[in-house]
C-alpha positions in Angstrom: -3.2 161.8 16.6 -6.3 160.3 18.3 -3.8 158.6 20.4 -2.2 161.7 21.8 -5.2 163.9 22.3 -6.8 162.1 25.7 -3.3 162.2 27.2 -2.7 166.0 25.9 -6.0 166.6 27.2 -4.9 165.9 30.8 -2.6 167.2 30.7 -4.2 170.6 29.7 -6.8 170.0 32.2 -4.0 169.8 34.8 -2.6 172.5 34.2 -5.6 174.5 34.4 -5.9 172.7 37.9 -3.1 174.1 38.7 -3.4 177.5 37.6 -6.4 178.0 39.5 -4.3 176.7 42.6 -2.1 179.9 41.7 -4.0 182.3 44.3 -2.5 179.9 47.6 0.7 180.9 45.9 3.5 179.1 48.0 0.6 176.9 49.7 -0.4 175.6 46.1 1.1 172.3 47.3 -0.8 171.7 50.5 -3.8 172.9 48.8 -3.7 170.1 46.5 -3.2 167.7 49.4 -6.7 168.8 50.2 -8.2 168.3 46.6 -6.7 164.7 46.6 -7.5 163.9 50.5 -11.5 164.8 50.6 -12.5 162.6 47.5 -10.4 160.1 48.7 -11.8 160.1 52.3 -15.4 160.6 51.4 -15.4 157.7 48.7 -13.6 155.3 50.6 -16.6 156.0 53.8 -19.3 155.9 51.1 -17.8 152.3 50.3 -18.2 151.1 53.7 -21.3 152.8 54.2 -22.7 150.8 51.3 -21.2 148.0 52.3 -22.5 148.0 55.6 -25.8 149.5 54.4 -27.9 147.4 56.6 -26.8 148.8 60.1 -26.2 152.2 58.3 -29.5 152.2 57.6 -31.0 151.3 61.0 -29.7 154.3 62.3 -31.3 156.5 59.5 -28.9 159.4 59.8 -26.9 158.7 56.5 -26.8 162.2 55.2 -25.7 163.6 58.4 -22.9 160.7 58.6 -21.7 161.8 55.4 -21.5 165.3 56.3 -19.8 165.0 59.7 -17.5 162.8 57.9 -16.3 165.6 55.7 -16.0 167.3 59.3 -13.6 164.7 60.2 -11.7 164.4 57.2 -11.4 168.0 57.2 -9.7 168.1 61.1 -7.3 165.2 59.6 -5.9 166.6 56.3 -5.6 170.1 58.5 -3.3 168.0 60.9 -1.4 166.7 58.0 -0.9 170.2 56.9 -0.2 172.0 60.1 3.5 170.7 60.5 4.2 171.5 57.1 2.7 174.7 57.6 4.6 175.7 60.3 7.7 175.8 58.6 6.6 178.3 55.3 8.3 180.8 56.5 11.3 179.6 56.8 11.7 177.8 53.4 8.9 178.9 50.9 11.4 182.0 50.3 13.4 182.7 47.2 16.5 181.1 48.4 15.0 177.9 49.7 12.2 177.7 47.1 13.4 174.6 45.3 13.9 172.8 48.9 10.1 174.0 49.8 8.6 172.3 46.6 10.5 168.9 47.0 9.5 168.6 50.6 5.8 169.8 49.9 5.7 167.0 46.9 7.3 164.7 49.0 4.9 165.0 52.0 1.9 165.0 49.7 2.7 161.5 48.3 3.4 160.3 51.4 0.2 161.6 53.1 -2.4 160.6 50.1 -0.5 157.0 49.9 -0.8 157.0 54.0 -4.3 158.1 54.1 -4.9 155.2 51.0 -2.9 152.7 53.1 -4.7 153.1 56.8 -8.0 153.2 54.4 -8.0 149.7 52.1 -7.3 148.2 55.5 -10.2 149.1 57.1 -12.1 146.4 55.6 -10.6 143.6 56.8 -9.9 145.6 60.1 -14.1 145.5 60.5 -14.4 142.4 59.6 -11.7 141.0 62.4 -12.7 143.5 65.1 -16.1 145.4 64.0 -14.7 148.9 64.4 -11.9 151.1 62.1 -8.5 150.8 62.7 -7.7 151.8 66.1 -5.6 151.4 69.0 -4.8 147.6 67.8 -3.7 148.5 64.6 -0.8 150.8 66.1 0.1 147.9 68.8 0.2 145.1 66.4 3.4 147.0 65.1 5.3 146.0 67.3 5.1 142.8 66.2 5.6 142.5 62.5 7.1 139.0 62.2 3.9 137.5 64.1 1.5 140.1 61.7 3.3 139.7 58.8 2.8 135.7 59.3 -0.6 135.8 59.9 -1.4 138.2 57.3 0.7 135.8 54.5 -1.1 132.9 55.6 -4.5 134.5 55.9 -5.0 137.5 54.0 -2.9 137.4 51.1 -5.2 138.7 48.6 -6.1 141.8 50.7 -2.7 142.1 51.4 -1.6 142.3 48.1 -4.5 144.1 47.2 -3.8 146.6 49.9 -0.4 147.4 48.4 -1.2 148.0 44.7 -4.1 149.9 46.0 -2.0 151.9 47.8 0.4 152.4 45.4 -2.0 153.0 43.2 -2.9 156.4 45.1 0.9 156.8 46.1 1.5 157.5 42.0 -1.7 159.0 40.9 -0.8 161.7 44.2 3.1 162.1 42.4 1.4 162.4 38.9 -1.2 165.2 39.9 2.0 166.9 41.7 4.2 167.4 39.1 3.3 170.7 37.8 4.3 171.6 41.0 7.6 171.5 40.7 8.0 173.8 38.6 6.2 176.7 40.1 7.8 180.0 40.6 8.4 181.9 43.9 6.3 184.8 43.2 5.3 185.9 46.2 6.9 188.5 48.3 8.9 188.1 51.9 5.8 190.4 53.3 2.8 188.5 51.5 3.8 185.5 52.9 4.3 187.0 56.7 1.4 188.4 56.2 -1.0 185.6 55.2 1.1 182.9 57.3 -0.4 183.7 60.4 -3.5 183.8 59.3 -3.5 180.4 57.4 -1.9 178.6 60.8 -5.1 179.9 62.8 -7.2 178.7 60.0 -5.7 175.7 60.4 -5.6 174.9 64.1 -9.0 175.8 64.4 -9.9 173.4 61.5 -8.4 171.1 63.5 -10.1 171.7 66.6 -13.7 171.7 65.0 -15.0 173.2 67.7 -15.7 175.9 70.0 -16.5 174.4 73.0 -13.8 174.3 75.8 -13.0 171.0 74.1 -11.8 170.2 70.8 -13.7 167.4 68.4 -12.8 163.8 69.5 -14.5 160.6 68.0 -17.1 161.0 70.9 -19.0 163.9 69.2 -19.3 161.7 66.1 -20.9 159.2 68.2 -24.3 159.8 66.6 -26.0 155.9 66.6 -26.3 153.5 68.9 -24.3 151.2 66.6 -20.2 151.7 67.6 -19.1 150.1 64.9 -21.7 153.2 62.6 -20.1 155.6 64.3 -16.5 154.6 63.1 -17.7 154.9 59.6 -18.3 158.5 60.4 -14.7 159.3 61.0 -11.5 158.0 58.5 -9.2 155.8 59.6 -6.3 157.7 59.8 -7.7 160.1 62.4 -9.0 157.0 64.3 -5.3 156.2 64.7 -4.0 159.5 65.7 -6.3 159.1 68.7 -5.6 155.8 69.6 -2.1 157.4 69.5 -3.3 160.1 71.7 -4.8 158.1 73.9 -2.0 155.7 74.6 -0.3 158.5 75.6 -2.5 159.6 77.9 -3.7 156.2 80.0 -2.8 156.9 83.2 -6.4 158.6 84.3 -8.1 157.3 81.5 -11.2 156.3 83.4 -11.9 160.0 83.8 -14.1 159.8 80.5 -16.7 158.7 82.3 -16.2 161.2 85.2 -14.8 162.2 89.0 -15.1 160.6 92.2 -13.3 161.6 95.5 -11.3 157.9 96.5 -13.1 157.8 99.8 -16.6 157.6 97.7 -14.9 154.9 95.4 -13.8 153.0 97.9 -17.4 153.4 99.6 -18.9 152.4 96.4 -16.8 149.6 96.6 -17.8 148.5 100.3 -21.0 148.6 99.0 -21.6 146.7 96.1 -19.1 144.2 98.1 -22.4 144.0 100.7 -25.3 144.2 97.9 -23.8 140.9 96.4 -23.2 139.2 100.1 -19.8 139.1 99.9 -18.5 138.3 103.3 -14.7 138.6 103.4 -13.6 141.7 105.2 -11.6 144.9 103.8 -8.3 145.3 105.8 -9.0 149.0 106.0 -5.0 149.4 104.3 -4.4 153.0 103.7 -1.8 151.7 101.5 -3.6 148.9 99.8 -7.4 150.1 99.8 -8.6 146.6 98.0 -6.9 144.2 101.0 -9.0 141.7 101.8 -8.8 138.5 104.3 -9.7 135.7 102.7 -10.1 132.1 104.5 -10.5 129.4 102.0 -13.9 127.4 101.9 -12.0 124.3 101.1 -9.7 123.3 103.6 -6.8 120.9 102.8 -3.9 119.2 104.4 -2.3 120.0 101.1 -2.9 122.7 99.0 -3.5 121.6 95.5 -1.6 122.2 92.2 -3.4 124.7 89.5 -3.7 124.5 85.6 -5.3 127.1 83.5 -5.8 126.4 80.3 -6.8 129.9 78.6 -8.6 129.6 75.4 -8.2 131.7 72.4 -11.6 133.3 71.3 -13.4 130.6 72.7 -16.9 132.4 73.1 -19.9 131.3 74.2 -20.9 131.3 70.1 -18.8 128.3 70.1 -20.7 126.1 72.3 -24.0 124.4 71.6 -25.5 124.5 75.8 -24.8 128.7 75.5 -26.8 129.1 72.7 -23.5 128.4 69.6 -23.0 126.4 67.2 -21.8 122.3 68.1 -18.0 122.6 67.6 -16.8 121.8 71.6 -18.3 118.0 71.7 -15.2 117.5 74.1 -15.9 120.4 76.6 -19.7 120.2 76.6 -18.5 116.0 78.4 -16.1 117.1 80.5 -18.5 120.2 82.2 -20.5 117.1 83.7 -17.3 116.6 85.8 -16.6 120.1 87.1 -18.2 123.4 88.0 -19.8 124.7 84.8 -20.3 128.6 84.2 -23.4 129.3 82.8 -23.2 132.9 82.7 -19.2 133.8 82.9 -18.5 137.2 80.7 -15.5 138.2 79.6 -14.1 141.8 80.4 -12.6 142.8 77.6 -12.3 142.2 73.9 -8.7 141.0 73.2 -6.2 138.5 74.9 -4.2 140.7 77.5 -7.6 142.1 78.4 -8.2 137.9 79.4 -4.9 137.7 81.3 -5.5 140.5 83.2 -8.8 139.5 84.5 -7.9 135.9 85.2 -4.0 136.0 86.1 -4.5 139.2 87.9 -7.9 139.3 88.8 -7.9 143.3 87.8 -10.7 144.9 86.5 -10.9 146.5 82.8 -10.1 149.8 81.7 -10.2 152.2 78.6 -6.5 151.7 78.9 -4.8 149.4 78.1 -4.0 146.1 79.8 -2.0 146.4 82.6 0.1 143.5 81.3 1.5 146.1 78.7 1.8 149.1 80.8 5.2 150.3 83.1 4.0 150.6 86.6 2.6 147.0 86.2 6.0 145.5 85.3 7.1 144.7 89.1 4.8 143.9 92.3 1.6 143.7 90.5 -0.4 141.2 92.4 -1.5 138.1 90.6 -2.0 134.7 91.0 1.3 133.6 90.8 2.9 135.8 93.2 -0.3 135.3 95.6 1.0 131.6 95.3 4.4 132.4 95.8 4.1 133.3 99.3 2.7 129.2 99.7 5.7 128.2 98.1 4.3 127.7 94.6 6.7 127.6 91.5 4.6 129.1 88.6 5.2 128.3 84.8 3.3 130.0 81.5 3.5 127.5 78.8 2.5 129.4 75.2 3.0 128.0 72.1 4.3 131.3 69.9 6.4 133.7 71.0 6.2 134.6 75.2 7.7 138.1 74.1 4.5 138.9 72.3 1.7 141.4 73.9 4.6 141.9 76.1 3.9 138.0 78.0 7.1 137.4 79.0 8.3 140.7 80.9 4.7 140.9 82.7 5.0 137.2 83.8 8.6 137.2 84.8 8.1 140.2 87.2 4.9 139.0 88.5 5.9 135.7 90.2 6.0 133.5 87.4 9.5 131.1 87.9 9.4 130.1 84.5 8.4 130.5 80.7 7.8 128.1 78.2 7.5 128.9 74.4 8.0 128.0 70.9 12.1 128.2 71.4 11.4 124.9 74.1 9.6 122.2 71.6 12.0 120.2 69.5 10.2 119.1 66.2 6.6 119.8 66.9 4.0 118.1 65.0 2.6 121.4 63.3 3.7 125.1 63.0 1.7 127.6 62.5 1.8 131.4 61.8 1.1 132.1 65.4 3.5 129.2 66.5 3.2 125.4 67.2 -0.2 123.5 67.4 -2.1 123.2 70.6 -1.5 119.3 70.5 2.0 119.9 70.9 1.5 123.3 73.6 -0.7 120.5 75.9 1.8 117.6 75.0 4.1 119.5 76.5 1.9 120.4 79.4 1.5 117.2 80.2 5.1 116.8 80.2 5.8 119.3 82.7 3.4 118.5 84.9 4.5 115.0 85.1 8.2 116.4 85.6 6.7 118.8 88.5 4.1 115.7 90.3 7.9 114.1 90.6 9.4 116.9 92.2 6.4 117.3 94.9 6.4 121.2 94.9 3.1 122.7 94.6 2.7 124.6 91.0 0.4 127.1 88.7 0.7 126.6 85.6 -0.7 128.6 82.7 -1.4 127.2 79.3 -2.8 129.8 76.3 -3.5 128.2 73.4 -3.4 130.0 69.9 -4.5 127.3 67.0 -7.9 129.2 67.2 -6.3 132.6 65.6 -6.5 133.8 62.2 -5.9 132.5 59.8 -6.7 129.4 61.7 -4.1 126.9 61.0 -3.8 123.2 62.1 -2.9 119.5 61.3 -4.9 117.8 58.8 -6.8 114.2 59.8 -7.7 115.3 63.5 -11.1 116.2 63.2 -14.1 116.0 61.0 -14.4 119.5 59.6 -17.3 121.4 60.5 -17.5 122.8 57.4 -15.6 123.7 54.5 -13.5 125.1 53.2 -10.7 124.2 56.5 -9.2 127.6 57.4 -12.4 128.5 59.6 -12.6 129.7 63.1 -15.5 127.1 63.6 -13.1 124.3 62.5 -10.1 125.8 64.9 -12.5 126.0 67.4 -13.1 122.0 66.7 -9.8 121.1 66.5 -8.8 122.6 70.0 -11.8 120.9 71.9 -10.4 117.8 70.3 -6.9 118.1 71.3 -8.5 119.5 74.7 -10.1 116.2 74.9 -6.9 114.1 74.4 -5.1 116.6 76.9 -7.9 115.4 79.9 -8.3 111.9 79.3 -3.8 111.9 79.7 -4.3 113.9 82.7 -7.0 111.8 84.3 -4.8 108.3 83.5 -2.2 110.4 85.2 -1.0 110.3 89.2 -1.1 114.1 88.9 -4.8 114.7 88.4 -5.5 113.9 91.8 -4.0 116.7 93.4 -4.6 119.4 90.7 -7.6 121.8 89.3 -7.7 122.0 86.3 -9.9 125.7 84.9 -10.5 126.0 80.7 -11.8 129.5 80.6 -11.8 131.6 76.8 -9.8 135.2 76.5 -12.5 136.9 75.2 -15.1 135.8 72.2 -13.9 136.1 68.7 -15.1 139.0 66.0 -17.2 140.9 69.2 -19.5 143.1 67.2 -23.0 143.9 67.3 -25.1 146.9 66.9 -25.6 147.7 70.7 -23.7 149.8 73.1 -22.0 147.1 74.3 -22.8 143.6 72.4 -22.8 141.5 76.0 -23.8 138.4 73.9 -20.3 138.7 72.5 -18.9 139.0 76.0 -20.7 135.8 77.6 -17.9 132.7 77.6 -17.5 129.7 78.7 -15.6 128.6 81.9 -15.0 125.2 83.7 -13.2 124.0 87.1 -12.7 120.3 87.5 -10.3 117.9 88.5 -9.4 116.8 92.1 -11.9 115.9 94.0 -14.8 118.8 92.6 -18.4 116.9 92.2 -20.0 118.4 89.2 -22.2 122.0 89.9 -23.5 124.9 88.2 -23.1 128.7 88.5 -26.2 129.9 87.2 -25.2 133.8 88.5 -23.4 136.3 86.4 -19.8 136.3 87.2 -16.8 138.0 85.6 -13.4 136.8 84.7 -12.2 138.7 87.9 -14.2 136.0 90.1 -12.0 133.2 88.8 -8.8 134.3 91.1 -10.5 134.6 94.3 -12.7 131.2 94.0 -9.7 129.6 93.4 -8.1 130.4 95.9 -10.3 128.5 97.7 -10.8 125.5 96.3 -7.1 125.4 96.3 -7.5 125.8 99.7 -5.5 128.7 100.0 -5.7 131.3 102.9 -4.4 134.8 102.0 -4.3 138.4 101.9 -4.3 140.1 98.9 -6.4 143.3 96.8 -8.7 140.9 94.1 -11.9 142.7 94.4 -13.5 139.6 92.0 -16.2 137.6 94.2 -15.3 134.2 96.1 -18.3 131.9 94.1 -17.6 128.9 97.1 -19.2 131.2 99.5 -21.9 132.8 97.7 -25.7 132.4 98.1 -26.3 130.9 94.4 -29.6 132.8 94.6 -27.1 136.1 93.9 -28.0 137.5 90.7 -24.1 138.1 90.7 -22.7 141.0 88.0 -19.7 141.3 85.8 -17.9 144.8 84.0 -17.4 144.6 80.5 -15.0 147.2 78.3 -16.1 147.6 75.1 -13.8 150.2 73.2 -14.5 153.4 75.2 -17.8 152.3 76.3 -17.8 150.2 80.2 -20.9 148.0 80.8 -21.8 146.9 84.4 -24.3 144.4 84.7 -26.3 143.2 87.7 -28.3 140.2 87.4 -29.9 141.6 83.8 -29.8 145.4 84.9 -27.1 147.1 82.8 -25.5 150.4 83.1 -23.6 151.8 79.7 -20.7 154.1 80.9 -19.6 156.4 78.0 -17.3 159.4 76.7 -19.1 162.6 77.1 -22.6 161.4 77.5 -24.6 160.5 80.2 -25.2 157.0 80.9 -27.2 154.5 79.2 -29.8 152.1 81.0 -30.9 148.6 80.1 -31.9 145.1 81.0 -30.1 142.0 78.8 -31.8 139.7 78.0 -30.7 136.4 78.1 -33.1 134.5 75.8 -33.1 136.8 73.4 -29.3 137.6 74.2 -30.2 141.4 73.4 -29.3 144.2 75.2 -32.6 146.7 75.5 -31.9 149.9 76.2 -34.8 152.3 77.9 -35.4 155.8 77.2 -35.2 156.6 81.3 -33.4 155.9 84.1 -34.7 153.0 86.6 -35.4 153.4 90.0 -32.3 152.9 91.3 -30.3 153.9 87.7 -28.5 156.8 90.3 -27.0 153.8 92.5 -26.0 151.9 89.4 -24.1 154.6 87.6 -22.1 155.4 91.1 -21.3 152.1 91.3 -20.4 151.3 87.3 -18.5 155.1 88.0 -16.7 153.6 90.9 -15.5 149.9 89.5 -14.8 151.8 86.4 -12.3 154.7 88.3 -10.9 151.8 91.2 -8.5 150.2 88.9 -6.8 153.1 86.9 -6.4 155.0 91.1 -5.0 151.5 92.3 -2.8 151.4 88.8 -1.6 154.9 88.8 -0.2 154.3 92.6 0.4 151.4 92.4 -1.6 150.1 95.2 -2.5 146.7 93.6 0.3 144.3 95.6 0.4 142.4 98.0 1.3 143.1 101.5 5.2 143.2 102.5 
């Protein structure tokens, strides 16, 4: 008897719950969605806040976070309820009642399992990206092979635990919904039709959650200066939902910061060029507003070849002389042989953002990088297309699958003649989740550069590493590990650095060295995060240009990834007309403070010297100073004297790329 009492007691309590839900009649199943969903989402939020207690406590508003979090959860649950609610007048009638019960039950179980899956995914996502699941979560779903390989290789326990957690909540929802299967239709058609419009309006208002002219959005819940903490107020389902919505409305995405007439945008761009001492004239082409005439500062009888080695996640945090850990000794040696950037900043936090900046010189926006956008797949200006007009052949060499992040399509449509990826490696030394090792990659690069040199044609080669990507897999016996266990970012960076050193020794002993400019630069730093509006210290990356006849030089000015392409054109000896807005650093006064631009989620930072303005959706711009020694952005309560000038300059440069992309004006002249 004692063994059956708990089950009987549980069944009795469950029946009493459903008896109370009878007040909602045919909508009782949907009411259970709220009854299950609200505790699930609140419990997850509380757990995440306890996990991040130090950063949450620093804000001092945790009670408001919890209260606003419930508001967000009601929005999300109402979003999930609305599609089924709209079908109620048709299906929740006596003839179709069995179908309505089954559909309601299926919908609630699926919704709870989905919410649980996204919440259980959140800790690992926050650990990696310092934010709840967002558009990146959605984009990675397009590449299940690569992502599953990464998860199984580096996050196996989390993956299995997450699946079990999701299955548990899905089954729990199924168990708790069982009494619903036996409910009978008790409402008349009249009662159903009288209540339905009121419930739809109530649900729609809950989704809107505001009487303002705009519905609730994530910016409304940005209550602190710490972007990650702001995402804890949300739930992961709503974060992903807004990411999907934003991806559908990207063409004018920069207008979340404000608007400006096109003539005013160009006036601000010209003013910024003059302020930064850029002597190159804009040609005033109405079709290509930023078309620039650039005369190479280096005069050469024969233009040099170009090799860009784009290093995965190699932030300044891995370079000792830039304030990081000592895991790049080979890079530290190489910097004495060429141009070394002390204050180079990435434009974003993802590889395709780094590709966008380095290869095309295109400024960042809150939208996806142009590598993935439809209007940029043909006739979009790039180093490859500019050099192609001078007879160069361009090649992209990668150790993984070149279709990832749409790279193959973008490159082949914009000037690259050849793509080499993991299918082109015979008997690789080591193959990991993301493709062959950097060792294989740079061996292949040496092979291809040697062949090109014999052909005698000028060439541009873009090389993209991948060993420093989670789960950080690389061959044994190459390096003395920096730390234990083996599979860490510090060890992977040290391995990639070792391979770089070996490649450069090989290149310097080769015939192609004297005819080639080499660039070593990061796409972005790893795990960009911080408690400031924009963690500028995590956008700091190393950059080195060496080879041919270059002498040692240190560039101290603040520079952006978008400045590399114009600078390289000058060093190669190429005169050109192009729409790139980056600076040619071969001509600039070394005393110029310089500028950089950084896109961090939906915040946009414009930095001139140490002065920073941060544009935010539906909020006033924030001003501050970046203290290089302490690596801290100190926000000031009031705008400085030149604050309005900086705000307009930042807004113009945030709006410019969206305008150029939308109207397809970032191209070479016919």
